[in-house]
C-alpha positions in Angstrom: 0.1 0.3 -0.3 2.1 3.1 1.0 4.2 1.5 -2.1 1.5 2.4 -4.2 0.9 6.1 -2.3 4.8 6.9 -2.9 4.2 5.4 -6.6 1.3 8.0 -7.4 2.8 10.9 -5.8 6.0 10.2 -8.2 3.8 10.9 -10.4 2.5 13.4 -9.5 5.0 15.5 -9.5 6.6 15.0 -12.2 4.1 15.6 -14.4 4.0 14.0 -17.4 6.4 15.5 -19.1 5.2 17.9 -21.6 5.9 22.1 -22.2 4.2 24.8 -23.8 8.2 25.4 -24.7 9.7 23.9 -27.6 13.5 24.7 -28.7 15.0 26.9 -26.6 17.3 29.0 -29.0 21.6 30.9 -28.0 19.8 34.2 -27.3 15.9 35.4 -26.3 15.1 38.0 -28.9 14.4 37.6 -33.4 14.3 39.6 -36.1 11.3 39.3 -38.9 12.5 40.5 -42.2 9.3 42.5 -44.1 7.8 40.1 -45.8 8.6 39.0 -49.3 5.5 38.7 -52.0 6.7 35.9 -54.7 3.4 35.3 -56.1 3.4 35.4 -59.9 1.0 37.9 -61.0 2.5 37.0 -64.4 2.1 33.1 -64.8 0.1 30.5 -66.6 -2.4 29.6 -64.5 -3.4 33.2 -63.0 -3.5 34.2 -66.8 -6.0 32.2 -67.8 -8.1 31.9 -65.1 -11.0 34.5 -63.9 -11.4 32.8 -60.7 -8.6 33.3 -59.1 -8.1 37.1 -57.2 -5.4 38.6 -56.1 -4.9 40.1 -52.5 -3.4 43.6 -52.8 -0.9 44.2 -49.6 -0.9 41.2 -48.1 2.2 40.7 -47.7 2.5 43.9 -45.4 -0.6 42.6 -43.5 1.2 39.6 -42.8 4.1 40.9 -41.9 2.4 43.0 -39.2 0.3 39.9 -38.1 3.4 38.1 -37.7 5.4 40.7 -35.4 2.2 41.1 -33.5 1.9 36.9 -32.0 5.5 37.0 -32.0 4.9 40.0 -28.8 1.7 38.3 -28.0 3.6 35.2 -27.4 6.6 36.4 -25.5 8.7 33.8 -26.3 11.2 35.8 -28.7 11.4 39.3 -27.9 10.8 41.1 -31.1 13.6 43.8 -32.1 14.8 45.7 -34.7 18.3 45.6 -35.7 20.4 43.7 -34.0 23.4 41.8 -34.7 22.8 39.4 -32.2 19.2 37.5 -32.5 18.0 34.8 -35.1 16.8 35.7 -37.9 13.1 35.4 -39.3 12.5 35.1 -43.4 9.1 34.7 -44.9 8.1 34.3 -48.8 4.9 34.3 -49.7 4.7 31.5 -52.9 1.0 31.3 -53.7 -2.6 31.9 -52.2 -4.8 30.0 -54.0 -9.1 29.6 -53.9 -10.7 26.3 -54.4 -14.6 25.7 -54.2 -15.0 23.1 -51.7 -19.6 23.5 -52.2 -21.6 24.7 -54.8 -25.1 25.8 -55.1 -28.0 24.1 -55.0 -30.2 25.6 -57.7 -27.3 25.8 -60.2 -24.0 23.2 -59.8 -22.0 25.8 -62.3 -22.0 28.7 -58.3 -20.1 28.1 -56.5 -20.8 28.9 -53.0 -18.3 28.0 -50.5 -15.1 28.4 -51.0 -11.0 27.3 -49.6 -8.4 29.9 -48.8 -4.5 28.6 -48.9 -1.9 31.4 -48.9 1.9 29.0 -48.9 4.8 30.7 -47.5 8.2 29.3 -46.9 9.8 30.6 -43.7 13.8 30.2 -42.7 14.9 31.2 -39.1 18.3 31.2 -39.1 21.2 31.5 -36.1 23.5 34.4 -35.5 25.8 33.6 -37.1 23.9 32.8 -40.4 22.7 28.7 -40.1 19.8 27.4 -40.6 18.3 26.5 -37.8 14.6 26.1 -39.6 13.7 25.6 -43.6 9.8 25.0 -44.0 6.9 26.0 -46.7 3.8 27.3 -44.5 0.8 27.3 -45.6 -2.6 29.2 -43.3 -5.3 28.2 -44.9 -9.6 29.3 -44.1 -13.1 28.6 -45.7 -16.1 31.0 -46.1 -19.5 31.0 -47.7 -20.1 32.7 -50.1 -22.8 35.4 -48.9 -20.3 36.4 -46.9 -17.2 38.4 -47.0 -14.5 37.7 -48.9 -11.8 40.1 -47.3 -13.2 39.1 -43.1 -11.9 35.6 -44.4 -8.7 36.8 -45.8 -7.9 38.2 -42.3 -8.9 34.9 -40.9 -6.3 33.2 -43.0 -3.6 35.7 -42.3 -4.5 35.1 -38.7 -4.3 31.3 -39.2 -0.9 31.8 -41.4 0.8 34.1 -38.4 -0.4 31.2 -36.5 1.6 28.5 -38.1 4.5 30.4 -38.5 5.3 31.3 -35.0 4.2 27.9 -33.9 6.3 26.2 -36.3 8.6 29.1 -34.9 8.7 28.5 -30.8 7.2 24.5 -30.9 9.4 21.3 -31.2 7.1 20.1 -32.6 
């Protein structure tokens, strides 16, 4: 009986090992470069498709949202210019719309869409060594009865959250 109580107390004090902190870096500061938009608006896919549109200044809005997410998280302090900080470089490579649901009355009319934002991220340490190199895909869905602008804001928030998680979490 005493063994079971002792074993139970041991498990309680040890915990499960889960933590919300992920990687521990050499520094606690991060420099977030302004995001570069690498979407080729003159590509074949975009030229002949009246369906795919392009959100204006999405790179600026995404940069601001990523900075906000890092400030709220607090694990890494965002700095403007520092040689002793991590550096996050992001490039938007694609923005897509996908039809999810069509109208019951007219099978050619889209009623629900999915928006996706593809972002290549690169996290570098103080010496310039690449620590992480990932493609992040943020997504959201919305009904066409709603606002596409509001859906784009949700898309930006989802993408920024995923970028933050890729930097601060270990998995």
